[in-house]
N, C-alpha and C positions, 0 to 999 in steps of 0.2 A: 802308432800302434798305443790306444791308451785301459788301461788298468781300470776298474772299477771297481770300491769296493762300496761295503754296503750306504755308507754316506751321498753317492751318488744318486739314489731311488727315491727321490724324492716327490711332493706334488710340484712344486713348479717344474720340475724336472718332465713330466710326467708334461703337462702342460704345454710348454713346447716342445716336445718331439709331437706332439698330437696335432702342429702347428706346419714340421715341414712341410716342406713342397712333393708332390707327388711324386716328381722328377729328380729328386736332391740322392744322389748315389750314396750308400751307406756303410762301409762294411762292417753292418752286425744289423742287426733284425731290430725295427724300432718297434717288432711288437709284445717280443719278448722283453725288448727295454723299459715301452710302457707297462704290458704285466707285473713286472722287480718294482717299481716305481709301486704301483696300484699291493702291492705284499708286502713289499718291505716300507714303506711308508717311511723313512727315516729323518728325524728332524735333528736340528742343527742352531739353536737357537743365541751361538752365541761369536762374533755378531747378533743381531737381527735376523738384518741382512743374511746371513751365512749362505742356507738354502740356493734365495734368489743366482747369489752370484756365481755358488756354483756351476747352478744351470745356465746361466750363463757365458759362464764362460766353457762348458762344458759345448755349447751352443757352436759360439765362436770356434772352435776345435773342427764340430765337422761341416762347419758350412767353410771353412779353411783350403779344403781341397779345389771345390768350386771355385773360390780364387783366383787361389794361382794356380791353377793344374795342376794339381799334386790328384798320389791317388785316393781313391777313398779312406777316412777314418778307421783302421777298425779298432774295436771296442772286446775286452777280454773279462771279465765277470769275475770277484775273484774267487765266487764259488764252486767255482768249477769245474775244478782240476788244484789239486794239491801242486802247486804252480813251482816252491822249491823245492818241492820230489825229481823236478827235472835239469839234469849235467847235460852242461851245458858242453860237458870234452865226451858224451855219448851220443852218435852220428844217428844212434837211434830215436833219442830224446829231441835232435835235432830236428831231424825226419818228421816227429811227431809237430814237434811246435812250430813246423813250415806249413803243412795241412791244414794245423787248428786256425794260423792266419790266413790260405787262401780260401781255406769254406765260408770266412763273414766274408771274400770279398764278392765283388758283383757279379766273376763268369772265372771261367776258368779254360788256357791255353793248350791245346793241346796240335803241338809243330810236327803237323805229313809233309814231308820230303822224297820226290822222285831226283835221279840222278840230271841233273843239268839242267835244271827246271828255268823254263822262259818268260815263264808266268810266277801270279803268286794268286792266290783269293781268300778271300774272308769270309770263315763257312759259319755262320752263327747258328747254334743251336738254341733253339727259345723263345722269350718271346725276345722282342726286342719294338722302346717304340719309337725307333728316332731323332729322340733327343739330341742334340748336336753338343751337349756339354758330354754324354757318352759315347758319343761318337771321337770326341775329342780324346779321350783318356782311351778307349778304345785301342785309337788310331797308333798311342802312344806305347799300351803295353805289346801291341805289335813288332813293333820299334824293337824295346825295346827285349824280345823274343826272338827278334827275328839271327838264322843262323849267321856268323862267323862268315866271311868270305862271302856270303851266298851272297850275287846283284838280277833279278832280275827286268825285265820289258817292260813288264805289265803288272799291277796289284791293284785287286776288281773288286768290290762288293753286290752286294746284293741290291734289288727294287725295295724304297723305303730307307737306305736305310739315315737319309737324314729327311728330317717334315719341316715344314715349315707353314707358318697358319695363312689360310684365304685371304691375300688380301681386301678390306673393306671398299677401297674404292670400286671393285669389280663386281657389277653387275652380272644377272643374266640376262639382260635384256645387251649389256656389251660383248658379253662373246660372241653374238651372233649366232647364226649356225657353228655350232661345238666339232663336229665335223670335218668344218673349215672355218676355224672361229680366227676373227678380226685379229690383226697381227700386234696393233697397238696392245691388246690383251694379253698376247701371248711375250711380248718385249716387257712387261709387267712383272709375267708370271718368275720369265729365263732369269729378267735380273732379280729379282728376292732370292732365289734360286743361289746365284753365282753370288749375293752378300753372304750367302749360305754360305757357303762350300770355302771364298777367301777367306770368312770368320775361324770354323772352323781346322781350318790349313793355318790357321798365325803362330804369332810367337814363337814361333820358329822347330814348328812338326813341317813343315815343308822343303824344311831342310834339310830337317833331320828322314823323311821319309827320301828325299830326294837321293841319300848315301845310297840306297835299297834298290831302286826303284829308276824308270824316267816316267813312265806316266802311273798318274792313280786316277779308275773309273769313279764316282762317287753315285750311288744311286736316289736319286732326292723327291718327293713328294708331294702336295698342299697335305694338308696334314686331313684327313678319312677317317672314320668312325670305321671298317668297315676294314678286315686286308684285302688285296686284289688279290684273288684265286674266280676261276670259272662257276664254280657255283653261289660265290657271293652279290648281289644285289646294290652296288654305289649307286645312291641318289641323291651325294649331291656335290656341286660341278667340284674339279678335282685333277689335277696335270699329274703326268708321271714324267718325271723328268730323264738324263742322266749325264753326267757332266765329265771329261776326259782331261784333265789337268796335266801338262809338262812339268812336271817340281824345280825342269833348267831354268826354266825363266819363267814361268808361273803364270802359262800362256792357258788361257781354260777355252776349252771345246765345246759343246752343247748339243744334242737330239734329245728326241722324246716316243714314249709310246704312237704310233699313225698305225695300230692294229689292233681295235680294243676287244673285250671281250665284251658277250655278247650283252652281255650283265650290267656295264656299263658304260656301253657304244652310247646312251644319249646323254651322260654328263659326266664325261670324261673331254677336254678339251684334248682334241689329239695335234697331236704333231704331223703337218699334209703332206711337209714338202719329206719326201724320200730319202731326196741326195743328201738331206742335213745327217741321217745316219754315214755316209760314206767318209772318209778321213786322209788323203796322203800324209802317210808319216815316215820321217828317216827312216823309219820301221818299213817302213813298203806301206799299202792300204788297206786298213782298218777297218774294219765294220762294225758299230754297236749298236744292239739292241734293246730295247723294253722288254718290258718282262711278254708279254704276251703276243712279244713280234714276234718270234721264234716261228708261232705258230703258223704263220701263214709260207713255212714249209715241212709243217704237215701233211701227210697226202691226204687225209680225209677235207683240208681245206677245199677240197675241186668243187667241193656241196656246196662252197660258199654261193650268195647270192645277190644283187644290187650291187651297191656298190662296194660293199668290201667282195667281191668277187673280183671287182678289178683296182683295188687296191696290193691284192694279193696277186694280180700276172704280173703287174708296174715291177711290185716290190721285187718279186724273185726276178722278172730281166732286166734289172737295173743292178741285181746281185752276181750278175752273167756277166754285163756290160763293167763294171767296176770292177770284178777280180782282185778281192779283199784276198788279204793272206790269214789275216787274224781279226777271226768276232771274238766279240764279246756282251755275253749274254748279262741281263742283269733282272733275273728270277726274285717275285718277293716269296714264293715256297719252293722246293726241292724235298719227298719227302716220300715217291714213289719216281721207280725208275722211269716206267712210262709214260707217263705228263711230259719228259721232251724225249726220249728215246729216238720216235720214229721223225721225229723235225731235224735233228741231228743229223738223223741218218741223211736224210734227203735232202735235203740242205751240202750235205757234200757229195752227195755225187753229180746234184746238179748244179755246184758250183766246186770248177774241182780245183781251182788258187787256192781254196785254202786250205792251209796248213795247221794253223793250231787255232784251238780254240775249246773255250770253257764259260759255266756261267757257275753262280756266286749265288745260290738262290740258298732263303733261310732254312736249316732242315728243323720247320716248325709248322704247325694249321696247327692252330684255337679251334678246327670245327673240326679234326677228326684227331682220335683214340691214336699217345702214340703205339699203343700195340698195333694199330694198323701200318703205322711204317714199313720200308723196308730199310733193309741195311744202311748204315750209315757209310760203309765202305762201298759198297755197289749203287747207290748215288751217285757218289764223287765221284767211282771210276766212270762215270756213264753218262757225263753230264761234266763233260770236257775233249779235246783229244789232242794226243803229246802228255809232256811231262810240265808240271806243277809242284808250285808250293804252298802245300792249305797249311791255316791253321785255323782251327774248328775253337768257334768258343763258345761254350755252353757256358747260356744263365740257369738262373736260381731252378728257373720252371724246369726243363725235360737236366735240368744234373740230379732234383728231385726223380723226377720220375723213368731216367732210365741207371740211376743207382739203387 
């Protein structure tokens, strides 16, 4: 935590703040600090380079958490409060100070715990860019907030929890038929995603999470300008993968979206191997689904035509044949109960072997007003069967709109 007095708000400081990368996690409002620099415009010329030196040191302190894997630097403005009036022996003042610190962080985590949970979910309530440095910090924070003595089999994330840049070496011609793409292209994309997954779990994070759960899933997309929803047309080549990580031996399994939305089917590099969704693990058979894959079990999908009908029928038959016990779903969003409810209900009727199922979609849709969302409690309740340990991560956007 840094305590910034007026001498920190200078023209050199404003110049550095304006050049911070967009993805940099900060424990303060960059816009507010820039405005304060313009308002105060402090100057200290003893020595002549003092303003530049102070701006440089402040920049180093802001970037250090990224380099060292720490939480973002929190900054407090000296004039925001009579700070010396806070009593460290008064629990109310201590709580007030803690809340002020939390308000300056990137997110707020609420832990919701059912009795004897078999799996845990990270539910991101708000904007999320899929940046690896943010994902790593969030997973570290989840570790810190994990209830003592609790261990689960799975920790699951949303679709697009991580994003990587589309490799420049892959052209549209290289892909071939995106519904049954070139194996070489798939291998390149999977290798990029695996490299990203291992990077995020490096530095001891894999071991930490392994103290709490046997497996974690990571939804990993190639970068695209729009979030995957049924209403959004996505006109750029992209892939949506899910990695299942055995944290006890760091072995990675993968699958990806096989049943795209109609608005992305022309540009999604589809994972055509439906058997890739099923894994024989020590806990039993597991089915891992990408976002729209669950819609195979929506009763309305009986109206599918052509290749979509074929995929639909094969996927359903394979699920009955494989008899999964666990179903782990990775939607990009889940703000309405009915979005996934009918599909979950039919899946459980058709595949009687399923005992535990859950999805971890973001409680956020950029094209829908938050006032139209169903209640978070109801959405969480209707996107699982079985008890869970839920970490609801309120990012700044939804935090502002719900409070």
